[in-house]
C-alpha positions, -999 to 999 in steps of 0.1 A, spaced: -1 -2 2 30 23 6 38 22 -31 8 41 -39 18 72 -16 34 100 -36 68 107 -30 82 144 -26 90 150 -61 53 137 -71 37 162 -47 57 191 -66 46 179 -99 9 170 -90 9 206 -76 21 221 -105 2 202 -130 -32 209 -107 -22 248 -108 -15 244 -147 -52 225 -152 -68 255 -131 -48 285 -147 -59 271 -182 -97 267 -172 -96 304 -161 -86 317 -192 -114 331 -219 -95 322 -253 -104 317 -284 -114 279 -293 -84 268 -315 -60 285 -288 -78 267 -260 -75 232 -279 -40 238 -286 -32 246 -249 -51 216 -240 -35 192 -262 0 206 -248 -12 201 -212 -22 167 -218 9 157 -235 28 169 -205 6 148 -182 10 123 -204 49 121 -206 47 127 -165 28 93 -162 54 70 -181 68 43 -160 102 59 -148 91 94 -162 124 120 -156 105 141 -127 130 170 -132 119 169 -170 85 167 -159 89 198 -139 107 218 -165 76 211 -188 51 224 -166 72 253 -156 75 261 -194 37 255 -197 29 277 -165 53 308 -182 30 300 -215 -3 306 -196 15 341 -182 24 352 -218 -11 340 -232 -27 357 -199 -13 392 -209 -17 389 -243 16 383 -256 22 356 -277 39 329 -261 79 326 -264 78 364 -280 100 389 -259 82 422 -254 89 453 -274 109 476 -253 
């Protein structure tokens, strides 16, 4: 039964994934953009569930996704630097 309890790394990753899911659901986006981001989120979740998945890689992926959500929320296209 102890095998079913999440480890410390799992807790951090699970919390970040929950945060990403919540934030994605709060965004009011055009359908195409919402679908694209949802597919990206599902891909991150699927990669995290693979047996022997690298937790550090999962944390990097979800951090990059959260950054994308930050950019979308303020109206900048993802991965674009703001104009100065």
